Steps between C-alpha positions, in 0.01 A plus 500: 500500500806725506690512172847644531591762241843577640646626174240776467479572871873567505465738208244701698720496810798621296293790364340605828495879548717559193306810397349330194154362435521121498298384197406132540382357169387162374204306366183519710472234774873419496545608863582872489244593766602206718864602474428857605207473743597174669870424469641853494242627749604221738866582449438866590303397809784271609740792449301718739264684265144506646191450284408865548797600285411259217228639271349244264240562230378239250369703208340203326252450786155654463502664843799705389355604164484868601878508529535419132449874466860627529402811699303291750792257528761767570279674755422173679862389534607841630225490762663190650847656535436631848853512646778674310761330716402146397567317175186377322508207259232545235388194300271573202382177338400493128582865443396480135138505622538873571335690215623802308264792560484854356699743710229691693742787556548557127147491354475521125837329444591144403725451802423197717599379844579134560673262736846617397420850631394350833815292529726790410332709768528230769865439416580856604376441853806434714348235726332288231647179356285413200421159344255432218396187312359474150416247233569693183852543367460812287309685768763422760833382364515750218289804576566528873871434487540748214282768658674465835838559332686246709278526805324168439647160591334199334479154660359238264316217676444172317278202572664245729829366375544125525721555805226701676232254391705204620560654843125547555385178333310281745483182294768242439804683366541250216173634358598866522643527148196329347262739675712805419533435127125428489350772722781753525587738780207735560505507883136412561539182294676352803186542710275321250457136599402320179619518138149614404514790747843603376384485137188706564697762691755544221234512228308762696815711531545494124137560403366722776803689622768540234295513180227714658764737637665534160171566323394760755839673504523526123128544426472194274192339652389356164829316441472220756496232230813632330688527829393147594613359167829689507584379849414143399732522198789634709432235765523222242833625366670618819873536446471488119619778274206709383386847400170675426511406130544131579219513755282679247542205263406264783182697561412468133578129468393364839244747628362598159505868595681808378690710754762754398858448613493854649210395724678178597818691585304745711317225687827317568626824653190508720579151628859596579387828662284293736800271576310201364760443226870577471668568167849365435695669220748329272867589543779433252773372733791546261370814335416646842174652388130443529310343214149625428200277454422220583511479881395249762226537759491333839230499767583665831334199662490161330179401680316784328629377164382146573161624619450687173529166320286311751815305594499319165846584368734387776827482307740494791795606282336831398365553851847444647644759263242755616575424865876544445436834329290619795764389749765704321275804521443438871879508539499847339659395171422669173410204280521477121478220245845449349584443135840369388571510127765264362637369170461124461573257219247248382585145391585628151754746637292808427506780756184658630396733782288355778352648814515317831283607790610552858187471710604775741769765515480623860674825596531662841757771553823374346400135525362298210378141470398298194234247594336218308180335618531138388224281639697180438838404355468125444807460276806668354317608185246693705775656713681616187180652370418681825851645542563601137423865573696510826810352341498768230514789747851632522495677837577362845169558677340198667301258284239281664258228394199441728332159471186361658673195650639516853870466422826565675630825344793444265712671232574372151827528313409851376427636846121491464325429829199265528256502792145395578219751491400458864860556615510809280173637642550416866854639532514874432876468445472205263641688202829558678536175696 
């Protein structure tokens, strides 16, 4: 099965031979290796680049374990650059597997050599175009891009968007949304034939890949139970405002255990570092400033969230909100949770301050969109409730309500646009139509 990832493929094409290291990040098993080694490799072949000029090394495979030594890795890649007059495309998969080792040339010091030293060295070779993938945000997005001082170019790959999933879906298209909001967009889910196979695959990813990776990376092998419980709590309250202190109280009341809020905050960071969770900050729309705690957390793939809960909590409204958030990130928006504060009068005429929430404030360049996820609007009272925050925003940026129902898009008297979620997800230009 060929799954088109045209959005990411085009980003690689646009960055070809730009003199920077292309850093391809994203949660494990979301399709980074497939994008690079299959789709981009095929594109280069079709453009006249022979296999002999494409050097690929999967550092998470046991037969390549020796190259996790940075000195071995650098020496090996250089040995394959046999013709100075040809451009070589070097693909290093799961670069974070390369270990830091003591610098053998400076014995008795604390200096170490790691993958960043190898990449910096390879970047200086004129006929090398360098691409790396990795599954840890701090190791790649932050450290590499800072250390390279503008010589790193990040491409974030996500699990399949609904549009990508829909294009590769082999069943009846009317069932695509049901399967997507249940099992999500991890690419290999599409190759699993039965719901039981899909469920087992997703649960294995959570238990044996992501949690084990986090424990090994952060040396917390005795904390499996706490990580499990924390991920379950976040899964149950996806899209709800929370913070470490609130979760700490949940641990005490529901789990009957005591975990410090510092530990909870640190473990939440571990989940976001591994791209399992995304954190959405709160933004005061009128005050034009960020508000501190609490925040919201969303899963990078809704199928993983559902698998954590053994597919018990299938509240389609919360799941839809998570899917909309992910789609906005796929479209390269910076996404916050909006807060609009207003003075209102109660039935006695007394004035009080209230806060209305805008589900998403999406920014990209100079463009901004205010978006509400409203599963259903059965009557005028519900519509008034869902649009209260949007109608109190004084600027002229677009305001949109996304509903589950398949409706003909329309505008109300205040210029707010309404459209169905599948139209929103399947049309990449839906926000501006």
